[in-house]
C-alpha positions as CSV (number, residue, x, y, z in Angstrom):
1,M,93.8,111.1,91.2
2,E,92.8,109.0,94.4
3,Q,93.0,111.2,97.5
4,P,94.8,109.7,100.6
5,V,92.3,108.2,103.3
6,S,93.1,110.0,106.4
7,T,94.3,108.0,109.6
8,N,91.2,108.5,111.5
9,K,89.2,107.0,108.7
10,H,91.3,103.9,108.7
11,I,90.7,103.6,112.8
12,D,87.0,104.2,112.0
13,N,87.1,101.3,109.6
14,L,89.3,98.8,112.0
15,N,86.8,99.9,114.6
16,S,83.6,98.9,112.5
17,L,85.3,95.8,111.2
18,R,86.2,94.6,114.9
19,E,82.5,95.4,115.9
20,Q,81.4,93.3,112.8
21,L,83.7,90.4,114.1
22,V,82.4,90.6,117.5
23,E,78.6,90.2,116.4
24,L,79.5,87.4,113.9
25,R,81.6,85.5,116.8
26,R,78.5,86.2,119.3
27,A,76.2,84.7,116.5
28,R,78.6,81.4,115.7
29,A,78.3,80.6,119.7
30,E,74.5,81.4,120.2
31,Y,73.6,79.1,117.2
32,G,75.7,76.4,118.4
33,V,74.1,76.4,121.6
34,K,70.4,76.8,120.9
35,N,69.5,75.7,117.3
36,D,69.5,72.3,115.9
37,P,72.6,70.3,115.8
38,E,71.8,69.1,112.2
39,N,72.4,72.3,110.8
40,A,74.4,74.0,113.4
41,A,77.7,72.6,111.7
42,L,77.0,74.1,108.3
43,H,76.0,77.4,109.8
44,I,79.0,77.7,112.1
45,A,81.5,77.0,109.1
46,E,79.8,79.8,106.9
47,V,80.1,82.1,110.1
48,Q,83.6,81.0,110.5
49,K,84.2,81.9,106.7
50,Q,83.0,85.3,107.3
51,I,85.0,85.8,110.6
52,D,88.1,84.5,108.6
53,A,87.5,87.1,105.9
54,L,87.0,90.1,108.5
55,D,90.2,88.9,110.0
56,K,92.2,89.4,106.8
57,A,90.1,92.8,105.9
58,I,91.4,93.9,109.7
59,E,94.8,92.9,109.0
60,D,94.8,94.8,105.6
61,E,93.1,98.0,107.1
62,A,95.9,98.0,109.6
63,A,98.5,97.7,106.9
64,L,97.2,101.1,105.7
65,L,97.9,103.0,108.9
66,P,101.1,105.2,108.9
67,A,104.1,103.3,110.8
68,K,103.6,105.9,113.6
69,V,100.5,105.0,114.6
70,T,99.8,102.2,117.2
71,V,96.5,100.6,117.1
72,K,95.6,98.7,120.5
73,K,94.8,95.2,120.0
74,I,91.5,94.4,121.6
75,K,90.7,90.6,122.9
76,L,87.4,89.4,121.4
């Protein structure tokens, strides 16, 4: 039988996912500026896929929180 995950664990997971998202966005922006333009589009597209997956993971994790818990949105 699965044990329920605590609210704090969900919040920790959300924070971790958000940190990963910030790093990916930073990498996407930096790569587009300082690396070769021929491969930049491919790299940026791949990073964007990872960002989209993290966005979905954040939504899924937030949905697991009890209704009474409010998680502040952070602008990235």
